[in-house]
All heavy atoms as TSV, in Angstrom:
chain	resi	resn	atom	element	x	y	z
A	1	MET	N	N	68.484	96.665	92.344
A	1	MET	CA	C	68.793	98.074	92.309
A	1	MET	C	C	69.225	98.545	93.700
A	1	MET	O	O	68.719	98.063	94.713
A	1	MET	CB	C	67.561	98.860	91.863
A	1	MET	CG	C	67.866	100.277	91.473
A	1	MET	SD	S	66.455	101.012	90.642
A	1	MET	CE	C	66.366	102.525	91.539
A	2	ALA	N	N	70.146	99.497	93.746
A	2	ALA	CA	C	70.655	100.004	95.009
A	2	ALA	C	C	69.580	100.779	95.753
A	2	ALA	O	O	68.763	101.464	95.148
A	2	ALA	CB	C	71.859	100.892	94.756
A	3	LYS	N	N	69.592	100.671	97.087
A	3	LYS	CA	C	68.643	101.396	97.922
A	3	LYS	C	C	69.342	102.608	98.523
A	3	LYS	O	O	70.408	102.490	99.109
A	3	LYS	CB	C	68.142	100.495	99.058
A	3	LYS	CG	C	67.261	99.368	98.586
A	3	LYS	CD	C	65.883	99.885	98.267
A	3	LYS	CE	C	64.982	98.755	97.832
A	3	LYS	NZ	N	63.689	99.220	97.423
A	4	TYR	N	N	68.740	103.755	98.367
A	4	TYR	CA	C	69.293	104.988	98.906
A	4	TYR	C	C	68.385	105.495	100.006
A	4	TYR	O	O	67.176	105.275	99.991
A	4	TYR	CB	C	69.421	106.047	97.804
A	4	TYR	CG	C	70.325	105.613	96.681
A	4	TYR	CD1	C	69.810	105.185	95.464
A	4	TYR	CD2	C	71.698	105.607	96.843
A	4	TYR	CE1	C	70.645	104.775	94.438
A	4	TYR	CE2	C	72.544	105.206	95.826
A	4	TYR	CZ	C	72.009	104.795	94.622
A	4	TYR	OH	O	72.844	104.385	93.624
A	5	SER	N	N	68.956	106.201	100.960
A	5	SER	CA	C	68.168	106.760	102.047
A	5	SER	C	C	67.309	107.915	101.530
A	5	SER	O	O	67.546	108.447	100.447
A	5	SER	CB	C	69.094	107.256	103.154
A	5	SER	OG	O	69.891	108.322	102.677
A	6	LYS	N	N	66.333	108.288	102.336
A	6	LYS	CA	C	65.449	109.400	101.969
A	6	LYS	C	C	66.257	110.686	101.833
A	6	LYS	O	O	66.039	111.478	100.925
A	6	LYS	CB	C	64.369	109.552	103.040
A	6	LYS	CG	C	63.320	110.568	102.683
A	6	LYS	CD	C	62.221	110.622	103.725
A	6	LYS	CE	C	61.194	111.655	103.346
A	6	LYS	NZ	N	60.161	111.808	104.375
A	7	LYS	N	N	67.221	110.879	102.731
A	7	LYS	CA	C	68.064	112.077	102.717
A	7	LYS	C	C	68.864	112.159	101.416
A	7	LYS	O	O	68.988	113.226	100.821
A	7	LYS	CB	C	69.014	112.039	103.921
A	7	LYS	CG	C	69.823	113.283	104.121
A	7	LYS	CD	C	70.645	113.174	105.399
A	7	LYS	CE	C	71.502	114.382	105.610
A	7	LYS	NZ	N	72.315	114.264	106.829
A	8	ALA	N	N	69.381	111.007	100.957
A	8	ALA	CA	C	70.148	110.979	99.712
A	8	ALA	C	C	69.247	111.306	98.526
A	8	ALA	O	O	69.639	112.042	97.623
A	8	ALA	CB	C	70.798	109.612	99.523
A	9	GLY	N	N	68.038	110.772	98.524
A	9	GLY	CA	C	67.083	111.051	97.457
A	9	GLY	C	C	66.720	112.519	97.381
A	9	GLY	O	O	66.599	113.098	96.297
A	10	GLU	N	N	66.551	113.136	98.551
A	10	GLU	CA	C	66.223	114.564	98.593
A	10	GLU	C	C	67.383	115.401	98.064
A	10	GLU	O	O	67.173	116.397	97.371
A	10	GLU	CB	C	65.879	114.974	100.022
A	10	GLU	CG	C	64.551	114.424	100.505
A	10	GLU	CD	C	64.311	114.618	101.990
A	10	GLU	OE1	O	65.220	115.113	102.694
A	10	GLU	OE2	O	63.210	114.273	102.450
A	11	LYS	N	N	68.611	115.001	98.400
A	11	LYS	CA	C	69.793	115.735	97.944
A	11	LYS	C	C	69.923	115.648	96.428
A	11	LYS	O	O	70.229	116.640	95.759
A	11	LYS	CB	C	71.047	115.180	98.631
A	11	LYS	CG	C	72.287	115.981	98.363
A	11	LYS	CD	C	72.180	117.371	98.971
A	11	LYS	CE	C	73.394	118.191	98.697
A	11	LYS	NZ	N	73.296	119.548	99.222
A	12	VAL	N	N	69.682	114.465	95.871
A	12	VAL	CA	C	69.749	114.288	94.415
A	12	VAL	C	C	68.680	115.140	93.746
A	12	VAL	O	O	68.951	115.792	92.727
A	12	VAL	CB	C	69.608	112.798	94.023
A	12	VAL	CG1	C	69.445	112.643	92.525
A	12	VAL	CG2	C	70.825	112.005	94.495
A	13	ALA	N	N	67.480	115.188	94.300
A	13	ALA	CA	C	66.408	116.002	93.734
A	13	ALA	C	C	66.793	117.485	93.745
A	13	ALA	O	O	66.543	118.208	92.765
A	13	ALA	CB	C	65.121	115.784	94.517
A	14	GLU	N	N	67.411	117.912	94.831
A	14	GLU	CA	C	67.857	119.309	94.955
A	14	GLU	C	C	68.904	119.644	93.892
A	14	GLU	O	O	68.844	120.692	93.242
A	14	GLU	CB	C	68.451	119.488	96.361
A	14	GLU	CG	C	68.888	120.867	96.726
A	14	GLU	CD	C	69.510	120.891	98.117
A	14	GLU	OE1	O	68.895	120.343	99.058
A	14	GLU	OE2	O	70.611	121.450	98.242
A	15	VAL	N	N	69.858	118.733	93.695
A	15	VAL	CA	C	70.932	118.942	92.713
A	15	VAL	C	C	70.375	118.918	91.286
A	15	VAL	O	O	70.802	119.713	90.442
A	15	VAL	CB	C	72.045	117.889	92.907
A	15	VAL	CG1	C	73.031	117.902	91.762
A	15	VAL	CG2	C	72.775	118.127	94.217
A	16	MET	N	N	69.413	118.040	91.013
A	16	MET	CA	C	68.803	117.981	89.687
A	16	MET	C	C	68.089	119.303	89.380
A	16	MET	O	O	68.135	119.791	88.248
A	16	MET	CB	C	67.800	116.829	89.601
A	16	MET	CG	C	68.449	115.464	89.589
A	16	MET	SD	S	69.489	115.184	88.157
A	16	MET	CE	C	68.269	114.957	86.902
A	17	HIS	N	N	67.459	119.874	90.393
A	17	HIS	CA	C	66.778	121.158	90.221
A	17	HIS	C	C	67.796	122.251	89.865
A	17	HIS	O	O	67.554	123.060	88.966
A	17	HIS	CB	C	66.013	121.514	91.499
A	17	HIS	CG	C	65.190	122.741	91.402
A	17	HIS	ND1	N	64.032	122.807	90.656
A	17	HIS	CD2	C	65.343	123.972	91.925
A	17	HIS	CE1	C	63.520	124.020	90.739
A	17	HIS	NE2	N	64.306	124.755	91.513
A	18	GLU	N	N	68.936	122.226	90.556
A	18	GLU	CA	C	70.003	123.186	90.258
A	18	GLU	C	C	70.494	123.025	88.821
A	18	GLU	O	O	70.728	124.010	88.123
A	18	GLU	CB	C	71.200	122.974	91.188
A	18	GLU	CG	C	71.072	123.599	92.543
A	18	GLU	CD	C	72.324	123.396	93.370
A	18	GLU	OE1	O	73.446	123.557	92.850
A	18	GLU	OE2	O	72.186	123.067	94.566
A	19	MET	N	N	70.640	121.765	88.384
A	19	MET	CA	C	71.122	121.505	87.026
A	19	MET	C	C	70.141	122.064	85.998
A	19	MET	O	O	70.547	122.705	85.025
A	19	MET	CB	C	71.306	120.006	86.789
A	19	MET	CG	C	71.897	119.684	85.422
A	19	MET	SD	S	71.678	117.974	84.910
A	19	MET	CE	C	69.983	118.000	84.347
A	20	LYS	N	N	68.861	121.850	86.233
A	20	LYS	CA	C	67.846	122.319	85.287
A	20	LYS	C	C	67.796	123.839	85.219
A	20	LYS	O	O	67.438	124.399	84.185
A	20	LYS	CB	C	66.481	121.743	85.665
A	20	LYS	CG	C	66.395	120.256	85.367
A	20	LYS	CD	C	65.082	119.646	85.790
A	20	LYS	CE	C	65.072	118.168	85.516
A	20	LYS	NZ	N	63.841	117.523	85.989
A	21	GLU	N	N	68.169	124.504	86.322
A	21	GLU	CA	C	68.222	125.968	86.336
A	21	GLU	C	C	69.522	126.495	85.740
A	21	GLU	O	O	69.671	127.680	85.519
A	21	GLU	CB	C	68.077	126.490	87.766
A	21	GLU	CG	C	66.695	126.342	88.337
A	21	GLU	CD	C	66.582	126.921	89.732
A	21	GLU	OE1	O	67.595	127.041	90.438
A	21	GLU	OE2	O	65.450	127.252	90.133
A	22	GLY	N	N	70.486	125.589	85.528
A	22	GLY	CA	C	71.775	125.980	84.969
A	22	GLY	C	C	72.752	126.518	85.998
A	22	GLY	O	O	73.726	127.178	85.652
A	23	LYS	N	N	72.514	126.217	87.265
A	23	LYS	CA	C	73.361	126.738	88.338
A	23	LYS	C	C	74.364	125.708	88.865
A	23	LYS	O	O	75.220	126.059	89.668
A	23	LYS	CB	C	72.494	127.214	89.509
A	23	LYS	CG	C	71.609	128.390	89.157
A	23	LYS	CD	C	70.769	128.806	90.340
A	23	LYS	CE	C	69.853	129.964	89.985
A	23	LYS	NZ	N	68.976	130.311	91.101
A	24	LEU	N	N	74.252	124.449	88.434
A	24	LEU	CA	C	75.122	123.395	88.955
A	24	LEU	C	C	76.457	123.398	88.240
A	24	LEU	O	O	76.526	123.408	87.016
A	24	LEU	CB	C	74.442	122.028	88.798
A	24	LEU	CG	C	75.181	120.844	89.394
A	24	LEU	CD1	C	75.323	120.994	90.909
A	24	LEU	CD2	C	74.449	119.547	89.081
A	25	LYS	N	N	77.532	123.407	89.038
A	25	LYS	CA	C	78.885	123.411	88.483
A	25	LYS	C	C	79.617	122.150	88.933
A	25	LYS	O	O	79.399	121.659	90.034
A	25	LYS	CB	C	79.654	124.639	88.982
A	25	LYS	CG	C	78.986	125.958	88.690
A	25	LYS	CD	C	79.530	126.588	87.447
A	25	LYS	CE	C	79.110	128.026	87.297
A	25	LYS	NZ	N	78.154	128.288	86.309
A	26	SER	N	N	80.513	121.662	88.073
A	26	SER	CA	C	81.337	120.514	88.431
A	26	SER	C	C	82.542	120.996	89.225
A	26	SER	O	O	82.709	122.198	89.453
A	26	SER	CB	C	81.795	119.786	87.164
A	26	SER	OG	O	82.689	120.597	86.440
A	27	GLY	N	N	83.396	120.081	89.626
A	27	GLY	CA	C	84.582	120.427	90.405
A	27	GLY	C	C	85.510	121.379	89.682
A	27	GLY	O	O	86.172	122.217	90.293
A	28	SER	N	N	85.562	121.272	88.356
A	28	SER	CA	C	86.444	122.134	87.570
A	28	SER	C	C	85.818	123.504	87.289
A	28	SER	O	O	86.462	124.372	86.712
A	28	SER	CB	C	86.807	121.457	86.247
A	28	SER	OG	O	85.653	121.283	85.456
A	29	GLY	N	N	84.546	123.672	87.685
A	29	GLY	CA	C	83.880	124.953	87.496
A	29	GLY	C	C	83.033	125.041	86.239
A	29	GLY	O	O	82.401	126.053	85.981
A	30	ASP	N	N	83.002	123.958	85.453
A	30	ASP	CA	C	82.190	123.932	84.232
A	30	ASP	C	C	80.732	123.651	84.575
A	30	ASP	O	O	80.430	122.969	85.554
A	30	ASP	CB	C	82.697	122.855	83.269
A	30	ASP	CG	C	84.101	123.136	82.781
A	30	ASP	OD1	O	84.479	124.324	82.731
A	30	ASP	OD2	O	84.819	122.174	82.463
A	31	LYS	N	N	79.819	124.143	83.740
A	31	LYS	CA	C	78.391	123.908	83.935
A	31	LYS	C	C	78.075	122.430	83.663
A	31	LYS	O	O	78.562	121.851	82.703
A	31	LYS	CB	C	77.593	124.783	82.981
A	31	LYS	CG	C	76.127	124.908	83.363
A	31	LYS	CD	C	75.315	125.678	82.360
A	31	LYS	CE	C	75.733	127.118	82.242
A	31	LYS	NZ	N	74.837	127.875	81.354
A	32	VAL	N	N	77.269	121.820	84.529
A	32	VAL	CA	C	76.888	120.413	84.379
A	32	VAL	C	C	75.632	120.332	83.521
A	32	VAL	O	O	74.637	120.992	83.803
A	32	VAL	CB	C	76.638	119.768	85.756
A	32	VAL	CG1	C	76.092	118.363	85.616
A	32	VAL	CG2	C	77.918	119.759	86.567
A	33	THR	N	N	75.676	119.502	82.455
A	33	THR	CA	C	74.507	119.324	81.590
A	33	THR	C	C	74.040	117.871	81.571
A	33	THR	O	O	72.942	117.584	81.114
A	33	THR	CB	C	74.826	119.768	80.148
A	33	THR	OG1	O	75.969	119.054	79.692
A	33	THR	CG2	C	75.101	121.260	80.087
A	34	SER	N	N	74.849	116.954	82.068
A	34	SER	CA	C	74.536	115.527	82.051
A	34	SER	C	C	73.753	115.119	83.300
A	34	SER	O	O	74.135	115.464	84.417
A	34	SER	CB	C	75.835	114.720	81.975
A	34	SER	OG	O	75.604	113.377	82.287
A	35	LYS	N	N	72.642	114.371	83.102
A	35	LYS	CA	C	71.854	113.874	84.231
A	35	LYS	C	C	72.688	112.942	85.103
A	35	LYS	O	O	72.616	113.000	86.322
A	35	LYS	CB	C	70.630	113.104	83.730
A	35	LYS	CG	C	69.435	113.933	83.433
A	35	LYS	CD	C	68.252	113.030	83.123
A	35	LYS	CE	C	67.010	113.844	82.852
A	35	LYS	NZ	N	65.846	112.976	82.603
A	36	LYS	N	N	73.468	112.069	84.452
A	36	LYS	CA	C	74.291	111.114	85.198
A	36	LYS	C	C	75.293	111.832	86.101
A	36	LYS	O	O	75.509	111.434	87.239
A	36	LYS	CB	C	75.052	110.193	84.243
A	36	LYS	CG	C	74.226	109.069	83.692
A	36	LYS	CD	C	75.106	108.122	82.889
A	36	LYS	CE	C	74.321	106.938	82.394
A	36	LYS	NZ	N	75.169	105.981	81.688
A	37	GLN	N	N	75.906	112.890	85.574
A	37	GLN	CA	C	76.879	113.641	86.351
A	37	GLN	C	C	76.192	114.358	87.520
A	37	GLN	O	O	76.723	114.397	88.633
A	37	GLN	CB	C	77.602	114.657	85.469
A	37	GLN	CG	C	78.816	115.274	86.129
A	37	GLN	CD	C	79.586	116.195	85.193
A	37	GLN	OE1	O	79.159	116.445	84.062
A	37	GLN	NE2	N	80.697	116.687	85.679
A	38	ALA	N	N	75.000	114.882	87.288
A	38	ALA	CA	C	74.256	115.564	88.347
A	38	ALA	C	C	73.900	114.593	89.467
A	38	ALA	O	O	74.032	114.920	90.650
A	38	ALA	CB	C	73.003	116.204	87.777
A	39	ILE	N	N	73.473	113.391	89.109
A	39	ILE	CA	C	73.125	112.381	90.107
A	39	ILE	C	C	74.366	111.995	90.909
A	39	ILE	O	O	74.315	111.873	92.135
A	39	ILE	CB	C	72.488	111.148	89.437
A	39	ILE	CG1	C	71.108	111.515	88.896
A	39	ILE	CG2	C	72.380	109.986	90.417
A	39	ILE	CD1	C	70.502	110.486	87.967
A	40	ALA	N	N	75.487	111.824	90.223
A	40	ALA	CA	C	76.740	111.474	90.902
A	40	ALA	C	C	77.140	112.565	91.896
A	40	ALA	O	O	77.577	112.266	93.012
A	40	ALA	CB	C	77.841	111.261	89.876
A	41	ILE	N	N	76.983	113.820	91.509
A	41	ILE	CA	C	77.306	114.939	92.402
A	41	ILE	C	C	76.375	114.921	93.617
A	41	ILE	O	O	76.811	115.091	94.755
A	41	ILE	CB	C	77.220	116.286	91.651
A	41	ILE	CG1	C	78.360	116.388	90.633
A	41	ILE	CG2	C	77.257	117.460	92.617
A	41	ILE	CD1	C	78.222	117.527	89.649
A	42	GLY	N	N	75.084	114.693	93.377
A	42	GLY	CA	C	74.105	114.636	94.466
A	42	GLY	C	C	74.402	113.532	95.453
A	42	GLY	O	O	74.346	113.738	96.672
A	43	LEU	N	N	74.735	112.343	94.959
A	43	LEU	CA	C	75.052	111.218	95.839
A	43	LEU	C	C	76.340	111.481	96.620
A	43	LEU	O	O	76.441	111.141	97.802
A	43	LEU	CB	C	75.177	109.924	95.039
A	43	LEU	CG	C	73.880	109.375	94.456
A	43	LEU	CD1	C	74.155	108.160	93.605
A	43	LEU	CD2	C	72.890	109.038	95.561
A	44	SER	N	N	77.307	112.092	95.944
A	44	SER	CA	C	78.571	112.419	96.603
A	44	SER	C	C	78.346	113.409	97.749
A	44	SER	O	O	78.878	113.229	98.853
A	44	SER	CB	C	79.540	113.002	95.582
A	44	SER	OG	O	80.732	113.412	96.201
A	45	GLU	N	N	77.558	114.434	97.499
A	45	GLU	CA	C	77.265	115.433	98.528
A	45	GLU	C	C	76.478	114.808	99.676
A	45	GLU	O	O	76.723	115.107	100.842
A	45	GLU	CB	C	76.499	116.610	97.933
A	45	GLU	CG	C	77.344	117.489	97.041
A	45	GLU	CD	C	76.578	118.651	96.429
A	45	GLU	OE1	O	75.396	118.870	96.794
A	45	GLU	OE2	O	77.172	119.352	95.582
A	46	ALA	N	N	75.533	113.921	99.352
A	46	ALA	CA	C	74.737	113.257	100.382
A	46	ALA	C	C	75.632	112.377	101.252
A	46	ALA	O	O	75.471	112.333	102.474
A	46	ALA	CB	C	73.636	112.418	99.732
A	47	LYS	N	N	76.579	111.699	100.621
A	47	LYS	CA	C	77.501	110.828	101.354
A	47	LYS	C	C	78.351	111.648	102.329
A	47	LYS	O	O	78.584	111.232	103.465
A	47	LYS	CB	C	78.401	110.088	100.364
A	47	LYS	CG	C	79.127	108.909	100.940
A	47	LYS	CD	C	79.842	108.150	99.836
A	47	LYS	CE	C	80.480	106.900	100.370
A	47	LYS	NZ	N	81.153	106.133	99.323
A	48	LYS	N	N	78.795	112.831	101.889
A	48	LYS	CA	C	79.583	113.712	102.753
A	48	LYS	C	C	78.773	114.180	103.961
A	48	LYS	O	O	79.324	114.424	105.029
A	48	LYS	CB	C	80.074	114.936	101.972
A	48	LYS	CG	C	81.235	114.637	101.058
A	48	LYS	CD	C	81.673	115.885	100.303
A	48	LYS	CE	C	82.697	115.551	99.246
A	48	LYS	NZ	N	83.004	116.710	98.387
A	49	GLU	N	N	77.450	114.313	103.784
A	49	GLU	CA	C	76.567	114.750	104.862
A	49	GLU	C	C	76.176	113.594	105.786
A	49	GLU	O	O	75.460	113.792	106.760
A	49	GLU	CB	C	75.306	115.394	104.291
A	49	GLU	CG	C	75.571	116.719	103.600
A	49	GLU	CD	C	74.342	117.299	102.929
A	49	GLU	OE1	O	73.246	116.697	103.039
A	49	GLU	OE2	O	74.480	118.341	102.267
A	50	GLY	N	N	76.603	112.378	105.441
A	50	GLY	CA	C	76.338	111.230	106.295
A	50	GLY	C	C	75.136	110.387	105.903
A	50	GLY	O	O	74.706	109.533	106.675
A	51	ALA	N	N	74.587	110.603	104.718
A	51	ALA	CA	C	73.430	109.817	104.267
A	51	ALA	C	C	73.873	108.417	103.851
A	51	ALA	O	O	75.037	108.189	103.506
A	51	ALA	CB	C	72.756	110.503	103.087
A	52	LYS	N	N	72.933	107.464	103.886
A	52	LYS	CA	C	73.236	106.088	103.503
A	52	LYS	C	C	73.282	105.992	101.980
A	52	LYS	O	O	72.266	106.130	101.304
A	52	LYS	CB	C	72.161	105.152	104.047
A	52	LYS	CG	C	72.415	103.693	103.745
A	52	LYS	CD	C	71.247	102.839	104.224
A	52	LYS	CE	C	71.294	101.507	103.525
A	52	LYS	NZ	N	69.976	100.973	103.241
A	53	VAL	N	N	74.489	105.776	101.450
A	53	VAL	CA	C	74.686	105.647	100.019
A	53	VAL	C	C	75.538	104.401	99.764
A	53	VAL	O	O	76.662	104.325	100.251
A	53	VAL	CB	C	75.400	106.896	99.427
A	53	VAL	CG1	C	75.631	106.744	97.937
A	53	VAL	CG2	C	74.599	108.149	99.718
A	54	PRO	N	N	74.998	103.402	99.047
A	54	PRO	CA	C	75.779	102.182	98.783
A	54	PRO	C	C	77.034	102.482	97.975
A	54	PRO	O	O	77.097	103.439	97.220
A	54	PRO	CB	C	74.824	101.309	97.962
A	54	PRO	CG	C	73.490	101.880	98.174
A	54	PRO	CD	C	73.681	103.335	98.466
A	55	LYS	N	N	78.051	101.618	98.155
A	55	LYS	CA	C	79.295	101.759	97.403
A	55	LYS	C	C	79.052	101.448	95.944
A	55	LYS	O	O	78.142	100.675	95.598
A	55	LYS	CB	C	80.369	100.833	97.943
A	55	LYS	CG	C	80.849	101.220	99.325
A	55	LYS	CD	C	81.939	100.290	99.798
A	55	LYS	CE	C	82.409	100.709	101.175
A	55	LYS	NZ	N	83.409	99.785	101.712
A	56	LYS	N	N	79.877	102.016	95.071
A	56	LYS	CA	C	79.779	101.784	93.638
A	56	LYS	C	C	80.131	100.324	93.331
A	56	LYS	O	O	81.099	99.793	93.871
A	56	LYS	CB	C	80.735	102.719	92.904
A	56	LYS	CG	C	80.637	102.667	91.404
A	56	LYS	CD	C	81.588	103.668	90.777
A	56	LYS	CE	C	81.528	103.570	89.274
A	56	LYS	NZ	N	82.450	104.487	88.624
A	57	LYS	N	N	79.334	99.678	92.472
A	57	LYS	CA	C	79.609	98.291	92.088
A	57	LYS	C	C	80.818	98.222	91.188
A	57	LYS	O	O	81.008	99.072	90.310
A	57	LYS	CB	C	78.425	97.690	91.341
A	57	LYS	CG	C	77.310	97.221	92.229
A	57	LYS	CD	C	76.288	96.468	91.396
A	57	LYS	CE	C	75.153	95.963	92.251
A	57	LYS	NZ	N	74.176	95.237	91.449
A	58	LYS	N	N	81.646	97.214	91.374
A	58	LYS	CA	C	82.788	96.998	90.500
A	58	LYS	C	C	82.448	95.874	89.545
A	58	LYS	O	O	82.014	94.798	89.962
A	58	LYS	CB	C	84.032	96.638	91.305
A	58	LYS	CG	C	84.530	97.777	92.165
A	58	LYS	CD	C	85.808	97.408	92.874
A	58	LYS	CE	C	86.294	98.567	93.713
A	58	LYS	NZ	N	87.517	98.237	94.439
A	59	ASP	N	N	82.617	96.113	88.261
A	59	ASP	CA	C	82.267	95.088	87.273
A	59	ASP	C	C	83.397	94.120	87.061
A	59	ASP	O	O	84.517	94.368	87.010
A	59	ASP	CB	C	81.927	95.754	85.930
A	59	ASP	CG	C	80.593	96.495	86.024
A	59	ASP	OD1	O	79.763	96.058	86.837
A	59	ASP	OD2	O	80.400	97.481	85.311
C-alpha cells in the first residue's frame, strides 16, 4: 500500500469532512458525493501544497 505523509493524511481528512457536510465541489462546480473522488481531491490539494504523495500506479 502507498505511504502518504502526515500532512497529506490531514488534508484528506479535512476534505472528507467537507464532503460529509455537503460543501465539497469538484472542478466543474458539481457537489462531490463519491468517497473516491473526495480522496483524489484531497491528495491533489496536498500535492500542490508540497506534501509527499506517491505517483499513481499504472496498470
